C-alpha positions as CSV (number, residue, x, y, z in Angstrom):
1,M,109.4,75.6,153.8
2,Q,111.7,77.4,151.3
3,R,111.0,81.0,150.1
4,L,110.9,81.6,146.6
5,R,113.5,84.6,145.5
6,S,112.3,87.3,143.0
7,G,115.6,88.3,141.6
8,D,115.6,91.7,143.4
9,D,119.5,91.3,144.1
10,G,120.0,91.2,140.3
11,E,118.4,94.4,139.8
12,R,120.1,96.0,142.6
13,G,123.5,95.0,141.2
14,A,122.3,96.5,137.7
15,V,121.2,99.9,139.5
16,A,124.8,100.1,141.1
17,V,126.5,99.9,137.7
18,L,124.0,102.5,136.5
19,V,124.9,104.8,139.4
20,A,128.5,104.3,139.0
21,L,128.4,105.0,135.3
22,S,126.1,107.9,136.1
23,L,128.8,109.3,138.7
24,V,131.3,109.4,135.9
25,V,129.1,111.6,133.9
26,L,128.4,113.7,136.9
27,L,132.1,114.0,137.6
28,G,132.7,115.0,133.9
29,F,130.1,117.8,134.1
30,A,131.8,119.0,137.5
31,A,135.0,119.2,135.6
32,L,133.7,121.1,133.0
33,A,131.8,123.4,135.2
34,V,134.5,124.2,137.9
35,D,137.7,123.9,135.7
36,A,136.2,125.5,132.7
37,G,135.2,128.4,135.0
38,M,138.8,128.6,136.4
39,L,140.3,128.4,133.2
40,Y,138.0,131.2,131.7
41,S,138.8,133.4,134.9
42,K,142.7,132.7,134.3
43,R,142.6,133.3,130.6
44,A,141.0,136.8,131.3
45,Q,143.9,137.7,133.7
46,V,146.4,136.6,131.3
47,Q,144.9,138.5,128.4
48,N,144.7,141.6,130.5
49,G,148.3,141.1,131.3
50,S,149.4,140.8,127.9
51,D,147.2,143.9,126.7
52,A,148.4,146.0,129.5
53,A,152.2,145.0,128.6
54,A,151.8,145.6,124.9
55,L,150.1,148.8,125.3
56,A,152.9,150.0,127.9
57,V,155.9,148.8,125.6
58,A,153.9,150.8,122.8
59,Q,153.7,153.8,124.8
60,K,157.3,153.8,125.7
61,C,158.3,153.3,122.2
62,A,156.0,156.1,121.0
63,A,157.6,158.5,123.4
64,N,161.3,157.3,122.9
65,T,162.5,154.3,121.1
66,S,165.7,154.5,123.2
67,D,163.8,153.8,126.4
68,L,164.9,150.6,128.3
69,N,161.2,149.6,128.1
70,C,160.9,149.8,124.3
71,S,162.8,146.3,124.1
72,I,161.9,142.7,123.8
73,T,163.0,142.6,127.7
74,S,161.0,145.4,128.7
75,P,160.8,145.3,132.6
76,V,157.3,147.1,132.5
77,A,156.1,144.4,130.6
78,I,156.9,141.7,133.1
79,D,155.7,144.0,136.0
80,L,152.3,144.4,134.5
81,A,151.8,140.7,133.5
82,N,152.6,139.9,137.2
83,K,150.0,142.6,138.5
84,N,147.1,141.5,136.3
85,A,147.2,137.9,137.7
86,N,145.3,137.4,140.9
87,N,148.3,135.4,142.3
88,G,150.6,138.1,141.3
89,L,152.6,135.7,139.0
90,G,152.8,136.3,135.3
91,N,154.7,134.7,132.6
92,I,155.8,136.9,129.4
93,K,156.7,134.1,126.9
94,S,158.2,136.7,124.3
95,I,157.8,140.1,122.9
96,S,158.2,140.8,119.2
97,L,159.0,144.5,118.5
98,D,158.8,146.0,115.0
99,L,160.2,149.5,115.3
100,L,160.1,150.4,111.5
101,N,156.3,149.5,111.3
102,R,155.6,150.8,114.8
103,K,154.1,147.3,116.1
104,V,154.6,145.3,119.3
105,S,153.1,141.9,120.2
106,V,153.2,140.5,123.6
107,T,152.7,136.9,124.4
108,A,152.0,136.0,127.9
109,G,151.0,132.7,129.8
110,A,149.8,131.8,133.2
111,Q,152.3,130.9,136.0
112,Q,151.5,129.1,139.2
113,A,154.0,128.9,142.0
114,G,156.4,125.9,141.5
115,G,154.4,125.1,138.4
116,A,155.6,124.9,134.7
117,P,155.2,128.0,132.7
118,N,151.7,128.5,131.0
119,A,150.3,125.5,132.9
120,V,147.2,125.9,135.1
121,S,146.4,123.0,137.6
122,L,142.9,121.4,137.4
123,F,140.7,119.7,140.0
124,F,137.8,117.6,138.7
125,A,139.5,116.9,135.5
126,R,142.2,114.9,137.0
127,V,139.7,112.3,137.5
128,L,139.5,111.9,133.6
129,G,143.2,112.1,133.1
130,F,143.8,115.9,132.6
131,A,146.1,117.3,135.2
132,T,146.8,120.8,133.7
133,S,145.9,122.9,130.8
134,D,148.1,125.7,129.1
135,V,146.7,129.3,129.1
136,V,148.5,131.6,126.7
137,T,147.2,135.2,125.1
138,T,148.9,137.3,122.7
139,S,148.2,141.1,122.2
140,S,149.4,143.2,119.2
141,V,149.6,147.1,119.7
142,Q,150.4,149.7,117.0
143,W,151.4,153.4,117.5
144,G,152.0,156.2,115.2
145,S,150.8,159.9,114.6
146,A,147.4,160.7,113.5
147,L,146.9,161.1,109.8
148,A,143.3,161.6,109.7
149,G,140.2,161.5,112.0
150,R,137.5,163.6,113.7
151,T,138.7,166.6,116.3
152,P,137.4,167.0,119.4
153,F,137.1,170.7,118.6
154,P,136.9,172.7,115.4
155,L,140.3,174.3,115.7
156,A,143.7,174.2,113.8
157,Y,146.9,175.4,115.5
158,S,149.6,177.6,113.5
159,V,152.9,175.7,113.3
160,C,154.4,178.9,115.0
161,Q,152.9,178.1,118.3
162,V,153.8,174.5,118.3
163,K,157.3,174.1,116.9
164,G,160.0,174.9,119.5
165,F,157.1,174.8,122.2
166,L,156.5,171.3,123.1
167,G,156.4,171.0,126.7
168,G,156.7,174.7,126.9
169,A,155.1,177.3,129.0
170,L,151.3,178.6,128.7
171,Q,150.3,180.4,125.6
172,L,147.4,182.6,124.8
173,L,146.3,181.5,121.1
174,Q,144.0,183.9,119.3
175,D,142.9,184.1,115.7
176,H,145.6,183.7,113.1
177,G,145.0,187.4,112.2
178,T,145.6,188.5,115.8
179,N,148.6,186.5,116.8
180,V,151.3,188.3,114.7
181,N,154.6,186.3,114.6
182,P,157.1,188.0,112.0
183,G,159.6,185.5,112.6
184,C,157.8,182.3,111.9
185,L,159.1,181.1,108.5
186,Y,157.9,177.5,108.9
187,G,155.8,177.4,105.9
188,P,156.4,175.7,102.6
189,S,159.9,176.6,101.2
190,G,160.4,178.6,104.3
191,A,157.4,180.8,103.8
192,F,156.0,182.9,106.6
193,V,153.3,181.5,108.5
194,A,150.5,183.3,110.6
195,G,150.5,182.4,114.3
196,G,147.5,181.7,116.5
197,Y,144.6,179.4,115.5
198,G,142.0,179.1,112.9
199,W,138.5,177.7,112.7
200,I,137.8,174.6,110.6
201,A,134.7,173.2,109.2
202,Q,132.4,171.1,111.5
203,D,130.9,167.6,110.7
204,A,127.1,167.8,110.6
205,G,125.7,167.7,114.3
206,A,129.1,167.5,115.7
207,C,131.3,169.9,117.5
208,G,134.5,168.5,115.8
209,G,135.3,168.1,112.2
210,T,136.9,165.2,110.2
211,V,140.3,166.0,109.2
212,N,142.7,164.3,106.8
213,L,146.2,165.6,106.5
214,A,146.5,164.8,102.8
215,V,143.6,167.3,102.2
216,S,143.7,171.1,102.9
217,E,140.8,172.0,105.2
218,S,138.2,174.7,104.4
219,G,137.6,177.0,107.2
220,S,134.5,178.3,108.9
221,A,133.3,181.5,110.3
222,P,131.8,181.3,113.8
223,G,132.0,184.8,114.5
224,N,131.5,186.1,118.0
225,S,130.2,183.0,119.8
226,I,131.3,179.6,120.5
227,P,130.9,177.0,117.6
228,T,127.6,175.2,117.0
229,N,127.2,171.9,119.0
230,C,130.2,172.8,121.1
231,S,128.6,173.9,124.6
232,A,128.5,170.6,126.0
233,T,132.2,170.0,125.1
234,L,133.5,173.1,126.7
235,Q,131.3,172.5,129.8
236,K,132.7,169.0,130.1
237,W,136.3,170.5,129.8
238,A,135.6,173.0,132.5
239,D,134.2,170.3,134.9
240,T,137.2,168.1,134.3
241,I,139.9,171.0,135.2
242,T,138.0,172.1,138.0
243,A,138.0,168.4,139.2
244,G,141.9,168.5,139.2
245,R,142.3,166.6,136.1
246,D,143.9,167.6,132.6
247,V,141.9,168.3,129.2
248,V,144.4,167.2,126.4
249,V,143.0,167.4,122.8
250,L,144.6,166.3,119.6
251,L,143.8,169.0,117.1
252,P,145.7,169.7,113.6
253,V,148.3,172.0,112.8
254,F,148.4,174.1,109.7
255,D,151.8,175.9,108.1
256,A,149.9,177.9,105.5
257,V,146.5,179.7,105.2
258,T,144.9,181.4,102.3
259,G,141.7,183.5,102.3
260,T,139.7,184.6,105.2
261,G,136.5,183.6,107.1
262,S,134.4,181.0,105.5
263,G,136.8,181.1,102.4
264,A,139.9,180.3,104.5
265,V,141.8,177.3,103.4
266,Y,144.3,175.7,106.0
267,H,147.4,173.2,104.7
268,L,147.3,170.6,107.5
269,V,150.6,169.2,108.3
270,S,150.1,167.1,111.5
271,F,148.1,166.9,114.9
272,A,149.5,168.3,118.2
273,A,148.6,167.6,121.7
274,F,147.1,170.7,123.4
275,K,146.8,170.8,127.3
276,V,143.8,173.3,127.7
277,T,143.5,175.5,130.8
278,G,141.0,178.3,129.7
279,W,139.4,180.1,126.8
280,K,137.0,182.9,125.8
281,F,135.2,182.4,122.5
282,S,132.3,185.2,122.8
283,G,131.6,188.3,124.8
284,N,129.8,186.3,127.5
285,N,132.0,186.0,130.4
286,S,130.3,182.8,131.8
287,L,130.4,179.2,131.0
288,P,130.5,177.7,128.5
289,D,131.7,180.5,126.5
290,S,134.6,181.7,129.0
291,F,136.4,179.8,131.5
292,H,139.7,180.5,133.6
293,N,140.5,183.5,131.0
294,T,141.0,186.3,133.4
295,N,144.0,187.7,135.5
296,S,142.8,186.2,138.4
297,D,143.4,182.7,137.0
298,V,146.5,183.4,134.5
299,S,149.0,186.3,134.2
300,N,148.2,189.6,132.7
301,A,150.1,188.5,129.5
302,L,147.7,185.5,129.2
303,A,144.3,187.0,130.2
304,C,141.8,187.1,127.4
305,T,139.2,189.7,128.3
306,G,137.3,192.6,126.4
307,N,137.2,191.8,122.5
308,C,139.9,189.0,123.0
309,R,138.6,185.7,121.6
310,G,141.4,182.8,122.4
311,I,142.1,179.6,124.1
312,I,144.8,179.2,126.9
313,G,147.2,176.3,127.1
314,S,150.3,174.7,126.4
315,F,151.6,172.1,123.8
316,I,152.8,168.8,125.2
317,K,154.3,165.7,124.4
318,Y,151.6,163.3,124.7
319,V,150.9,159.5,124.0
320,S,146.8,158.9,123.3
321,L,144.8,156.0,123.6
322,A,142.2,157.7,121.4
323,D,140.2,155.7,118.8
324,G,138.8,156.7,115.5
325,Y,142.4,158.0,114.0
326,T,144.2,156.6,110.9
327,L,148.0,156.4,112.0
328,G,151.0,156.9,110.2
329,P,154.8,157.5,111.0
330,V,155.7,159.4,114.3
331,D,156.3,163.0,113.4
332,A,158.0,165.8,115.3
333,Y,154.8,167.6,116.8
334,G,154.6,165.5,120.0
335,A,151.4,163.6,119.7
336,T,151.3,160.0,119.1
337,I,148.4,157.4,119.6
338,V,148.6,153.5,120.6
339,R,145.9,151.0,120.2
340,L,145.3,147.5,120.2
341,T,144.9,145.7,116.8
342,P,143.4,142.2,116.0
């Protein structure tokens, strides 16, 4: 007797075709998930490398444009591109350096052992005909001296204490009426300038004040106590110094002062970097009002006790990554800022 066939073999053939087509789609998704994830990770590494390289070149240029690393063949840029890659291999495609406008751009790419520059080998995507994909990033950085921004503390320094003292010894800076410096003729047209520091007006609810070098700054009169809203700032400084780390602040420099107290007006010319080591801003001899201000911490010449009100530290050449400042040409007062730009 002959059996009747139902045609199941044909259906099985159709299912096989559907499964084969589905596998192609699944492989496509696998390629997207695995390879895209790998490319995302590699791009992050290359971006970190180009960011670090551009920042490093800008820092070198900000400090000294004659530095070997302030160049389109900067060794430090190559080194940082390598160090930011998980496989230890980076690839600096180009460095564009504009010293006149204080800008640097670094273009970096991926690099695999034995592979072409910029190319990253793919896995599942090979099935679809894509063996490699290029990974390239560009980072741009600008540097310059600060022209405007909010200061971390409401002080302005006399040019007498900065000019000629960059990288110098510790100083005790007191109110400009106390630090007498008869030889300081660095004011406009060679005029005499009082030494020390002066208080500037604070922003509402903040410790520091917004400063624009294009505008003379009005003074304030905190009297015999620390400025309003500055207790937390001083406590943080003390904690940082106690932990063995430096506290470096960018504060404005004046070359002329008229009036006194709340009526004082300071002619501001620059920002300078001051490495803080101690202070005394009131009659209270404990934190946050006073810190490392006695002869157990500093020499007798630098001790600030009794009626003394002052801040102890030194002016240094310093390249900062601080945000929130408008930048201009590099000046002679030692403080420059570098930052990533779009």
